[in-house]
N, CA, C, O and the ligand as a Tripos MOL2 file, in Angstrom:
@<TRIPOS>MOLECULE
protein
  265   263    67     0     0
PROTEIN
NO_CHARGES

@<TRIPOS>ATOM
      1 N           5.1840   36.8980   10.7240 N.3       1 MET1
      2 CA          5.1430   35.4270   10.7730 C.3       1 MET1
      3 C           6.1660   34.8390    9.8220 C.2       1 MET1
      4 O           6.4850   35.4240    8.7870 O.2       1 MET1
      5 N           6.6630   33.6940   10.1810 N.am      2 SER2
      6 CA          7.6410   33.0160    9.2920 C.3       2 SER2
      7 C           7.1040   31.5930    8.9970 C.2       2 SER2
      8 O           6.2770   31.0440    9.7260 O.2       2 SER2
      9 N           7.6020   31.0560    7.9310 N.am      3 PHE3
     10 CA          7.2750   29.6450    7.6100 C.3       3 PHE3
     11 C           8.4120   28.7730    8.0430 C.2       3 PHE3
     12 O           9.5790   29.0920    7.8170 O.2       3 PHE3
     13 N           8.0610   27.6350    8.6860 N.am      4 TRP4
     14 CA          9.0340   26.6800    9.1740 C.3       4 TRP4
     15 C           8.7970   25.2870    8.5950 C.2       4 TRP4
     16 O           7.6620   24.8610    8.3770 O.2       4 TRP4
     17 N           9.8980   24.6030    8.3570 N.am      5 MET5
     18 CA          9.7750   23.2920    7.8050 C.3       5 MET5
     19 C          10.5670   22.2790    8.6810 C.2       5 MET5
     20 O          11.7230   22.4930    9.0460 O.2       5 MET5
     21 N           9.8740   21.1800    8.9870 N.am      6 CYS6
     22 CA         10.5010   20.1160    9.8190 C.3       6 CYS6
     23 C          11.5350   19.3630    8.9290 C.2       6 CYS6
     24 O          11.2370   18.9630    7.8030 O.2       6 CYS6
     25 N          12.7150   19.1950    9.4640 N.am      7 SER7
     26 CA         13.7910   18.5400    8.7160 C.3       7 SER7
     27 C          13.4700   17.0290    8.5140 C.2       7 SER7
     28 O          13.9730   16.3950    7.5870 O.2       7 SER7
     29 N          12.6420   16.4950    9.3880 N.am      8 ASP8
     30 CA         12.3620   15.0420    9.3370 C.3       8 ASP8
     31 C          11.2240   14.7230    8.3980 C.2       8 ASP8
     32 O          11.3820   13.9520    7.4510 O.2       8 ASP8
     33 N          10.0400   15.3360    8.6700 N.am      9 CYS9
     34 CA          8.8600   14.9300    7.9020 C.3       9 CYS9
     35 C           8.4720   15.9750    6.8360 C.2       9 CYS9
     36 O           7.5460   15.7640    6.0520 O.2       9 CYS9
     37 N           9.1870   17.0850    6.8280 N.am     10 HIS10
     38 CA          8.9820   18.1600    5.8290 C.3      10 HIS10
     39 C           7.6210   18.8550    6.0120 C.2      10 HIS10
     40 O           7.0940   19.4720    5.0870 O.2      10 HIS10
     41 N           7.0860   18.7410    7.1910 N.am     11 TYR11
     42 CA          5.8300   19.4950    7.5100 C.3      11 TYR11
     43 C           6.1580   20.9650    7.5090 C.2      11 TYR11
     44 O           7.2180   21.3920    7.9680 O.2      11 TYR11
     45 N           5.2090   21.7420    6.9720 N.am     12 ILE12
     46 CA          5.3820   23.2170    6.9350 C.3      12 ILE12
     47 C           4.3080   23.8870    7.7550 C.2      12 ILE12
     48 O           3.1310   23.5570    7.6130 O.2      12 ILE12
     49 N           4.6810   24.8140    8.6040 N.am     13 TYR13
     50 CA          3.6900   25.5770    9.3230 C.3      13 TYR13
     51 C           4.1620   27.0380    9.4950 C.2      13 TYR13
     52 O           5.3380   27.3600    9.3250 O.2      13 TYR13
     53 N           3.2010   27.8910    9.8350 N.am     14 GLU14
     54 CA          3.4730   29.3040    9.9720 C.3      14 GLU14
     55 C           3.4440   29.6880   11.4390 C.2      14 GLU14
     56 O           2.4740   29.3730   12.1290 O.2      14 GLU14
     57 N           4.4750   30.3600   11.9390 N.am     15 ALA15
     58 CA          4.5460   30.7840   13.3210 C.3      15 ALA15
     59 C           5.5960   31.8600   13.5010 C.2      15 ALA15
     60 O           6.4680   32.0350   12.6500 O.2      15 ALA15
     61 N           5.5130   32.5900   14.6250 N.am     16 GLU16
     62 CA          6.5340   33.5740   14.8750 C.3      16 GLU16
     63 C           7.8820   32.9410   15.1490 C.2      16 GLU16
     64 O           8.9210   33.3950   14.6690 O.2      16 GLU16
     65 N           7.8340   31.8540   15.9550 N.am     17 THR17
     66 CA          9.0540   31.1030   16.3070 C.3      17 THR17
     67 C           8.7830   29.6370   16.1350 C.2      17 THR17
     68 O           7.6380   29.2000   16.2450 O.2      17 THR17
     69 N           9.8260   28.8590   15.8630 N.am     18 PRO18
     70 CA          9.6040   27.4140   15.6440 C.3      18 PRO18
     71 C           9.1380   26.7490   16.9490 C.2      18 PRO18
     72 O           9.4960   27.1680   18.0500 O.2      18 PRO18
     73 N           8.3170   25.6880   16.7780 N.am     19 GLU19
     74 CA          7.8520   24.8680   17.9050 C.3      19 GLU19
     75 C           9.0110   24.0800   18.4610 C.2      19 GLU19
     76 O          10.0170   23.8590   17.7890 O.2      19 GLU19
     77 N           8.8470   23.6430   19.7490 N.am     20 ASP20
     78 CA          9.8620   22.7640   20.3290 C.3      20 ASP20
     79 C           9.7340   21.3630   19.7340 C.2      20 ASP20
     80 O          10.7220   20.6690   19.4890 O.2      20 ASP20
     81 N           8.4680   20.9730   19.5120 N.am     21 VAL21
     82 CA          8.2030   19.6150   18.9710 C.3      21 VAL21
     83 C           7.3920   19.8080   17.7050 C.2      21 VAL21
     84 O           6.5080   20.6620   17.6350 O.2      21 VAL21
     85 N           7.7120   18.9950   16.7040 N.am     22 CYS22
     86 CA          6.9920   19.0920   15.4470 C.3      22 CYS22
     87 C           5.5210   18.7280   15.5940 C.2      22 CYS22
     88 O           5.2000   17.6730   16.1400 O.2      22 CYS22
     89 N           4.6180   19.5880   15.1140 N.am     23 PRO23
     90 CA          3.1690   19.3490   15.2240 C.3      23 PRO23
     91 C           2.7260   18.1080   14.4430 C.2      23 PRO23
     92 O           1.6790   17.5180   14.7080 O.2      23 PRO23
     93 N           3.5590   17.7390   13.4770 N.am     24 GLU24
     94 CA          3.1660   16.5830   12.6080 C.3      24 GLU24
     95 C           3.7500   15.2610   13.0970 C.2      24 GLU24
     96 O           3.0150   14.3080   13.3570 O.2      24 GLU24
     97 N           5.0790   15.2100   13.2210 N.am     25 CYS25
     98 CA          5.7220   13.8980   13.5400 C.3      25 CYS25
     99 C           6.0570   13.8100   15.0020 C.2      25 CYS25
    100 O           6.5920   12.7910   15.4390 O.2      25 CYS25
    101 N           5.7620   14.8550   15.8000 N.am     26 GLN26
    102 CA          5.9750   14.8680   17.2380 C.3      26 GLN26
    103 C           7.4300   14.6820   17.6390 C.2      26 GLN26
    104 O           7.7270   14.4010   18.8010 O.2      26 GLN26
    105 N           8.3390   14.8370   16.6760 N.am     27 GLY27
    106 CA          9.7460   14.7030   16.9530 C.3      27 GLY27
    107 C          10.4020   16.0250   17.3440 C.2      27 GLY27
    108 O           9.9040   17.1000   17.0100 O.2      27 GLY27
    109 N          11.4970   15.9350   18.0370 N.am     28 LYS28
    110 CA         12.2810   17.1660   18.3040 C.3      28 LYS28
    111 C          13.2030   17.3890   17.1540 C.2      28 LYS28
    112 O          14.4030   17.1320   17.2520 O.2      28 LYS28
    113 N          12.6610   17.8660   16.0540 N.am     29 CYS29
    114 CA         13.3900   18.0080   14.8340 C.3      29 CYS29
    115 C          14.0360   19.3630   14.7240 C.2      29 CYS29
    116 O          13.7760   20.2460   15.5420 O.2      29 CYS29
    117 N          14.8600   19.5400   13.7420 N.am     30 ASP30
    118 CA         15.3760   20.8480   13.3560 C.3      30 ASP30
    119 C          14.3200   21.4830   12.5080 C.2      30 ASP30
    120 O          13.7000   20.8160   11.6800 O.2      30 ASP30
    121 N          14.0990   22.7790   12.7010 N.am     31 PHE31
    122 CA         13.1430   23.5090   11.8530 C.3      31 PHE31
    123 C          13.8890   24.5330   11.0980 C.2      31 PHE31
    124 O          14.7380   25.2450   11.6340 O.2      31 PHE31
    125 N          13.5540   24.6090    9.7950 N.am     32 TYR32
    126 CA         14.2660   25.5770    8.9450 C.3      32 TYR32
    127 C          13.3180   26.6400    8.5060 C.2      32 TYR32
    128 O          12.1930   26.3580    8.0960 O.2      32 TYR32
    129 N          13.7830   27.9060    8.5920 N.am     33 ASN33
    130 CA         12.9910   29.0200    8.1430 C.3      33 ASN33
    131 C          12.9950   29.0830    6.6270 C.2      33 ASN33
    132 O          14.0120   29.3840    6.0010 O.2      33 ASN33
    133 N          11.8280   28.7900    6.0450 N.am     34 ILE34
    134 CA         11.7430   28.7240    4.6080 C.3      34 ILE34
    135 C          10.9740   29.9120    4.0480 C.2      34 ILE34
    136 O          10.4810   29.8910    2.9200 O.2      34 ILE34
    137 N          10.8890   30.9590    4.8840 N.am     35 SER35
    138 CA         10.1570   32.1850    4.4330 C.3      35 SER35
    139 C          10.9480   32.8800    3.3250 C.2      35 SER35
    140 O          12.1790   32.8920    3.2980 O.2      35 SER35
    141 N          10.1830   33.4440    2.4370 N.am     36 CYS36
    142 CA         10.7940   34.1950    1.3140 C.3      36 CYS36
    143 C          11.1680   35.5820    1.7720 C.2      36 CYS36
    144 O          10.3720   36.2790    2.4000 O.2      36 CYS36
    145 N          12.3810   35.9760    1.4560 N.am     37 TYR37
    146 CA         12.8350   37.3210    1.7780 C.3      37 TYR37
    147 C          13.2560   38.1160    0.5260 C.2      37 TYR37
    148 O          13.7160   39.2550    0.6100 O.2      37 TYR37
    149 N          13.0820   37.4860   -0.5990 N.am     38 ILE38
    150 CA         13.5460   38.1170   -1.8650 C.3      38 ILE38
    151 C          12.4240   38.2220   -2.8250 C.2      38 ILE38
    152 O          11.5100   37.3990   -2.7850 O.2      38 ILE38
    153 N          12.4430   39.2350   -3.7270 N.am     39 PRO39
    154 CA         11.3580   39.4600   -4.7030 C.3      39 PRO39
    155 C          11.1040   38.2470   -5.5930 C.2      39 PRO39
    156 O           9.9790   38.0500   -6.0530 O.2      39 PRO39
    157 N          12.1150   37.4410   -5.8410 N.am     40 GLU40
    158 CA         11.9790   36.3470   -6.8140 C.3      40 GLU40
    159 C          10.8810   35.3620   -6.4080 C.2      40 GLU40
    160 O          10.2640   34.7480   -7.2770 O.2      40 GLU40
    161 N          10.6260   35.1990   -5.1150 N.am     41 CYS41
    162 CA          9.5850   34.2430   -4.6700 C.3      41 CYS41
    163 C           8.3980   34.9560   -4.1130 C.2      41 CYS41
    164 O           7.5510   34.3220   -3.4830 O.2      41 CYS41
    165 N           8.2900   36.2700   -4.3170 N.am     42 GLY42
    166 CA          7.1040   36.9960   -3.9290 C.3      42 GLY42
    167 C           7.2290   37.8100   -2.6810 C.2      42 GLY42
    168 O           6.2910   38.5250   -2.3280 O.2      42 GLY42
    169 N           8.3610   37.7360   -1.9830 N.am     43 GLY43
    170 CA          8.5900   38.5570   -0.7790 C.3      43 GLY43
    171 C           7.9330   37.9480    0.4600 C.2      43 GLY43
    172 O           7.3930   36.8420    0.4210 O.2      43 GLY43
    173 N           7.9960   38.7040    1.5640 N.am     44 PRO44
    174 CA          7.4390   38.2450    2.8420 C.3      44 PRO44
    175 C           6.0000   37.7790    2.7090 C.2      44 PRO44
    176 O           5.2080   38.4000    2.0000 O.2      44 PRO44
    177 N           5.6530   36.6810    3.3900 N.am     45 GLY45
    178 CA          4.2970   36.1400    3.3130 C.3      45 GLY45
    179 C           4.2110   34.9590    2.3590 C.2      45 GLY45
    180 O           3.1740   34.3050    2.2410 O.2      45 GLY45
    181 N           5.3300   34.7000    1.6790 N.am     46 ASN46
    182 CA          5.3960   33.5860    0.7700 C.3      46 ASN46
    183 C           6.4570   32.5970    1.2320 C.2      46 ASN46
    184 O           7.3170   32.9090    2.0550 O.2      46 ASN46
    185 N           6.3670   31.3900    0.6720 N.am     47 ILE47
    186 CA          7.3800   30.3810    0.9290 C.3      47 ILE47
    187 C           8.4250   30.4060   -0.1420 C.2      47 ILE47
    188 O           8.0820   30.5060   -1.3200 O.2      47 ILE47
    189 N           9.7050   30.3170    0.2140 N.am     48 ASP48
    190 CA         10.8030   30.2330   -0.7540 C.3      48 ASP48
    191 C          10.9820   28.7780   -1.1450 C.2      48 ASP48
    192 O          11.5430   27.9800   -0.3940 O.2      48 ASP48
    193 N          10.4990   28.4490   -2.3240 N.am     49 MET49
    194 CA         10.5130   27.0310   -2.7560 C.3      49 MET49
    195 C          11.9710   26.5420   -2.9620 C.2      49 MET49
    196 O          12.2200   25.3390   -2.8930 O.2      49 MET49
    197 N          12.9020   27.4250   -3.2050 N.am     50 ARG50
    198 CA         14.3020   27.0220   -3.3250 C.3      50 ARG50
    199 C          14.7630   26.4360   -2.0190 C.2      50 ARG50
    200 O          15.4180   25.3930   -2.0010 O.2      50 ARG50
    201 N          14.4250   27.1050   -0.9000 N.am     51 LEU51
    202 CA         14.8370   26.6180    0.4490 C.3      51 LEU51
    203 C          14.1320   25.2980    0.7530 C.2      51 LEU51
    204 O          14.7180   24.4000    1.3580 O.2      51 LEU51
    205 N          12.8510   25.1820    0.3230 N.am     52 VAL52
    206 CA         12.0870   23.9350    0.5340 C.3      52 VAL52
    207 C          12.8640   22.7850   -0.1540 C.2      52 VAL52
    208 O          13.0790   21.7300    0.4420 O.2      52 VAL52
    209 N          13.2640   23.0030   -1.3750 N.am     53 GLU53
    210 CA         13.9550   21.9730   -2.1360 C.3      53 GLU53
    211 C          15.2770   21.6110   -1.4620 C.2      53 GLU53
    212 O          15.6650   20.4430   -1.4200 O.2      53 GLU53
    213 N          15.9770   22.6450   -0.9250 N.am     54 GLN54
    214 CA         17.2420   22.3750   -0.2620 C.3      54 GLN54
    215 C          17.0590   21.5780    1.0120 C.2      54 GLN54
    216 O          17.8800   20.7130    1.3160 O.2      54 GLN54
    217 N          16.0010   21.8460    1.7660 N.am     55 VAL55
    218 CA         15.7730   21.0780    2.9800 C.3      55 VAL55
    219 C          15.4260   19.6260    2.5810 C.2      55 VAL55
    220 O          15.9090   18.6720    3.1900 O.2      55 VAL55
    221 N          14.5860   19.4840    1.5540 N.am     56 LYS56
    222 CA         14.1750   18.1400    1.1190 C.3      56 LYS56
    223 C          15.3230   17.3450    0.6220 C.2      56 LYS56
    224 O          15.3580   16.1270    0.7970 O.2      56 LYS56
    225 N          16.3040   18.0200   -0.0190 N.am     57 MET57
    226 CA         17.4410   17.3170   -0.6000 C.3      57 MET57
    227 C          18.5120   17.0530    0.4800 C.2      57 MET57
    228 O          19.5030   16.3650    0.2370 O.2      57 MET57
    229 N          18.2810   17.6160    1.6670 N.am     58 GLY58
    230 CA         19.2610   17.4230    2.7530 C.3      58 GLY58
    231 C          20.3600   18.4150    2.7740 C.2      58 GLY58
    232 O          21.3210   18.2470    3.5240 O.2      58 GLY58
    233 N          20.2680   19.4450    1.9840 N.am     59 LEU59
    234 CA         21.2820   20.4930    2.0000 C.3      59 LEU59
    235 C          20.9450   21.5090    3.0610 C.2      59 LEU59
    236 O          20.7740   22.6980    2.7940 O.2      59 LEU59
    237 N          20.8550   21.0020    4.2700 N.am     60 LYS60
    238 CA         20.2860   21.8190    5.3600 C.3      60 LYS60
    239 C          21.1480   22.9920    5.7110 C.2      60 LYS60
    240 O          20.6510   24.0310    6.1460 O.2      60 LYS60
    241 N          22.4180   22.8400    5.5300 N.am     61 ARG61
    242 CA         23.3020   23.9590    5.8960 C.3      61 ARG61
    243 C          23.1090   25.1870    4.9840 C.2      61 ARG61
    244 O          23.4450   26.3190    5.3290 O.2      61 ARG61
    245 N          22.5450   24.8870    3.7980 N.am     62 GLU62
    246 CA         22.2790   25.9890    2.8360 C.3      62 GLU62
    247 C          21.0580   26.7950    3.2400 C.2      62 GLU62
    248 O          20.9620   27.9730    2.8970 O.2      62 GLU62
    249 N          20.1160   26.1870    3.9650 N.am     63 ALA63
    250 CA         18.9010   26.8510    4.3780 C.3      63 ALA63
    251 C          19.1530   27.6830    5.6160 C.2      63 ALA63
    252 O          20.1270   27.4760    6.3410 O.2      63 ALA63
    253 N          18.2450   28.6410    5.8480 N.am     64 HIS64
    254 CA         18.3990   29.4740    7.0430 C.3      64 HIS64
    255 C          17.9680   28.6200    8.2600 C.2      64 HIS64
    256 O          16.7830   28.3450    8.4490 O.2      64 HIS64
    257 N          18.9300   28.2210    9.0540 N.am     65 SER65
    258 CA         18.5680   27.4510   10.2440 C.3      65 SER65
    259 C          18.5970   28.4250   11.4310 C.2      65 SER65
    260 O          19.2240   29.4840   11.3850 O.2      65 SER65
    261 N          17.8950   28.0210   12.4880 N.am     66 LEU66
    262 CA         17.8740   28.8600   13.6650 C.3      66 LEU66
    263 C          18.7340   28.2620   14.7520 C.2      66 LEU66
    264 O          18.8430   28.8340   15.8360 O.2      66 LEU66
    265 ZN          8.1870   16.6270   11.6960 Zn       67 ZN67
@<TRIPOS>BOND
     1     1     2 1
     2     2     3 1
     3     3     4 2
     4     3     5 am
     5     5     6 1
     6     6     7 1
     7     7     8 2
     8     7     9 am
     9     9    10 1
    10    10    11 1
    11    11    12 2
    12    11    13 am
    13    13    14 1
    14    14    15 1
    15    15    16 2
    16    15    17 am
    17    17    18 1
    18    18    19 1
    19    19    20 2
    20    19    21 am
    21    21    22 1
    22    22    23 1
    23    23    24 2
    24    23    25 am
    25    25    26 1
    26    26    27 1
    27    27    28 2
    28    27    29 am
    29    29    30 1
    30    30    31 1
    31    31    32 2
    32    31    33 am
    33    33    34 1
    34    34    35 1
    35    35    36 2
    36    35    37 am
    37    37    38 1
    38    38    39 1
    39    39    40 2
    40    39    41 am
    41    41    42 1
    42    42    43 1
    43    43    44 2
    44    43    45 am
    45    45    46 1
    46    46    47 1
    47    47    48 2
    48    47    49 am
    49    49    50 1
    50    50    51 1
    51    51    52 2
    52    51    53 am
    53    53    54 1
    54    54    55 1
    55    55    56 2
    56    55    57 am
    57    57    58 1
    58    58    59 1
    59    59    60 2
    60    59    61 am
    61    61    62 1
    62    62    63 1
    63    63    64 2
    64    63    65 am
    65    65    66 1
    66    66    67 1
    67    67    68 2
    68    67    69 am
    69    69    70 1
    70    70    71 1
    71    71    72 2
    72    71    73 am
    73    73    74 1
    74    74    75 1
    75    75    76 2
    76    75    77 am
    77    77    78 1
    78    78    79 1
    79    79    80 2
    80    79    81 am
    81    81    82 1
    82    82    83 1
    83    83    84 2
    84    83    85 am
    85    85    86 1
    86    86    87 1
    87    87    88 2
    88    87    89 am
    89    89    90 1
    90    90    91 1
    91    91    92 2
    92    91    93 am
    93    93    94 1
    94    94    95 1
    95    95    96 2
    96    95    97 am
    97    97    98 1
    98    98    99 1
    99    99   100 2
   100    99   101 am
   101   101   102 1
   102   102   103 1
   103   103   104 2
   104   103   105 am
   105   105   106 1
   106   106   107 1
   107   107   108 2
   108   107   109 am
   109   109   110 1
   110   110   111 1
   111   111   112 2
   112   111   113 am
   113   113   114 1
   114   114   115 1
   115   115   116 2
   116   115   117 am
   117   117   118 1
   118   118   119 1
   119   119   120 2
   120   119   121 am
   121   121   122 1
   122   122   123 1
   123   123   124 2
   124   123   125 am
   125   125   126 1
   126   126   127 1
   127   127   128 2
   128   127   129 am
   129   129   130 1
   130   130   131 1
   131   131   132 2
   132   131   133 am
   133   133   134 1
   134   134   135 1
   135   135   136 2
   136   135   137 am
   137   137   138 1
   138   138   139 1
   139   139   140 2
   140   139   141 am
   141   141   142 1
   142   142   143 1
   143   143   144 2
   144   143   145 am
   145   145   146 1
   146   146   147 1
   147   147   148 2
   148   147   149 am
   149   149   150 1
   150   150   151 1
   151   151   152 2
   152   151   153 am
   153   153   154 1
   154   154   155 1
   155   155   156 2
   156   155   157 am
   157   157   158 1
   158   158   159 1
   159   159   160 2
   160   159   161 am
   161   161   162 1
   162   162   163 1
   163   163   164 2
   164   163   165 am
   165   165   166 1
   166   166   167 1
   167   167   168 2
   168   167   169 am
   169   169   170 1
   170   170   171 1
   171   171   172 2
   172   171   173 am
   173   173   174 1
   174   174   175 1
   175   175   176 2
   176   175   177 am
   177   177   178 1
   178   178   179 1
   179   179   180 2
   180   179   181 am
   181   181   182 1
   182   182   183 1
   183   183   184 2
   184   183   185 am
   185   185   186 1
   186   186   187 1
   187   187   188 2
   188   187   189 am
   189   189   190 1
   190   190   191 1
   191   191   192 2
   192   191   193 am
   193   193   194 1
   194   194   195 1
   195   195   196 2
   196   195   197 am
   197   197   198 1
   198   198   199 1
   199   199   200 2
   200   199   201 am
   201   201   202 1
   202   202   203 1
   203   203   204 2
   204   203   205 am
   205   205   206 1
   206   206   207 1
   207   207   208 2
   208   207   209 am
   209   209   210 1
   210   210   211 1
   211   211   212 2
   212   211   213 am
   213   213   214 1
   214   214   215 1
   215   215   216 2
   216   215   217 am
   217   217   218 1
   218   218   219 1
   219   219   220 2
   220   219   221 am
   221   221   222 1
   222   222   223 1
   223   223   224 2
   224   223   225 am
   225   225   226 1
   226   226   227 1
   227   227   228 2
   228   227   229 am
   229   229   230 1
   230   230   231 1
   231   231   232 2
   232   231   233 am
   233   233   234 1
   234   234   235 1
   235   235   236 2
   236   235   237 am
   237   237   238 1
   238   238   239 1
   239   239   240 2
   240   239   241 am
   241   241   242 1
   242   242   243 1
   243   243   244 2
   244   243   245 am
   245   245   246 1
   246   246   247 1
   247   247   248 2
   248   247   249 am
   249   249   250 1
   250   250   251 1
   251   251   252 2
   252   251   253 am
   253   253   254 1
   254   254   255 1
   255   255   256 2
   256   255   257 am
   257   257   258 1
   258   258   259 1
   259   259   260 2
   260   259   261 am
   261   261   262 1
   262   262   263 1
   263   263   264 2
@<TRIPOS>SUBSTRUCTURE
     1 MET1         2 RESIDUE 1 A MET
     2 SER2         6 RESIDUE 1 A SER
     3 PHE3        10 RESIDUE 1 A PHE
     4 TRP4        14 RESIDUE 1 A TRP
     5 MET5        18 RESIDUE 1 A MET
     6 CYS6        22 RESIDUE 1 A CYS
     7 SER7        26 RESIDUE 1 A SER
     8 ASP8        30 RESIDUE 1 A ASP
     9 CYS9        34 RESIDUE 1 A CYS
    10 HIS10       38 RESIDUE 1 A HIS
    11 TYR11       42 RESIDUE 1 A TYR
    12 ILE12       46 RESIDUE 1 A ILE
    13 TYR13       50 RESIDUE 1 A TYR
    14 GLU14       54 RESIDUE 1 A GLU
    15 ALA15       58 RESIDUE 1 A ALA
    16 GLU16       62 RESIDUE 1 A GLU
    17 THR17       66 RESIDUE 1 A THR
    18 PRO18       70 RESIDUE 1 A PRO
    19 GLU19       74 RESIDUE 1 A GLU
    20 ASP20       78 RESIDUE 1 A ASP
    21 VAL21       82 RESIDUE 1 A VAL
    22 CYS22       86 RESIDUE 1 A CYS
    23 PRO23       90 RESIDUE 1 A PRO
    24 GLU24       94 RESIDUE 1 A GLU
    25 CYS25       98 RESIDUE 1 A CYS
    26 GLN26      102 RESIDUE 1 A GLN
    27 GLY27      106 RESIDUE 1 A GLY
    28 LYS28      110 RESIDUE 1 A LYS
    29 CYS29      114 RESIDUE 1 A CYS
    30 ASP30      118 RESIDUE 1 A ASP
    31 PHE31      122 RESIDUE 1 A PHE
    32 TYR32      126 RESIDUE 1 A TYR
    33 ASN33      130 RESIDUE 1 A ASN
    34 ILE34      134 RESIDUE 1 A ILE
    35 SER35      138 RESIDUE 1 A SER
    36 CYS36      142 RESIDUE 1 A CYS
    37 TYR37      146 RESIDUE 1 A TYR
    38 ILE38      150 RESIDUE 1 A ILE
    39 PRO39      154 RESIDUE 1 A PRO
    40 GLU40      158 RESIDUE 1 A GLU
    41 CYS41      162 RESIDUE 1 A CYS
    42 GLY42      166 RESIDUE 1 A GLY
    43 GLY43      170 RESIDUE 1 A GLY
    44 PRO44      174 RESIDUE 1 A PRO
    45 GLY45      178 RESIDUE 1 A GLY
    46 ASN46      182 RESIDUE 1 A ASN
    47 ILE47      186 RESIDUE 1 A ILE
    48 ASP48      190 RESIDUE 1 A ASP
    49 MET49      194 RESIDUE 1 A MET
    50 ARG50      198 RESIDUE 1 A ARG
    51 LEU51      202 RESIDUE 1 A LEU
    52 VAL52      206 RESIDUE 1 A VAL
    53 GLU53      210 RESIDUE 1 A GLU
    54 GLN54      214 RESIDUE 1 A GLN
    55 VAL55      218 RESIDUE 1 A VAL
    56 LYS56      222 RESIDUE 1 A LYS
    57 MET57      226 RESIDUE 1 A MET
    58 GLY58      230 RESIDUE 1 A GLY
    59 LEU59      234 RESIDUE 1 A LEU
    60 LYS60      238 RESIDUE 1 A LYS
    61 ARG61      242 RESIDUE 1 A ARG
    62 GLU62      246 RESIDUE 1 A GLU
    63 ALA63      250 RESIDUE 1 A ALA
    64 HIS64      254 RESIDUE 1 A HIS
    65 SER65      258 RESIDUE 1 A SER
    66 LEU66      262 RESIDUE 1 A LEU
    67 ZN67       265 GROUP 0 **** ****
């Protein structure tokens, strides 16, 4: 499972693949994979807060987009 964050409303949910429509704002938003893949944030099963901050700040190209 991966964690996904809506670029519009910053809603976070866990799923294998991103939804077509955001469960929160119902928009066709971009979803960013904010799953942790490095030991610094606890590894798989955790959220990478650095990526969360990047999405919130609008540095979307820095986050892992699909
Ligand atoms: Zn949304």
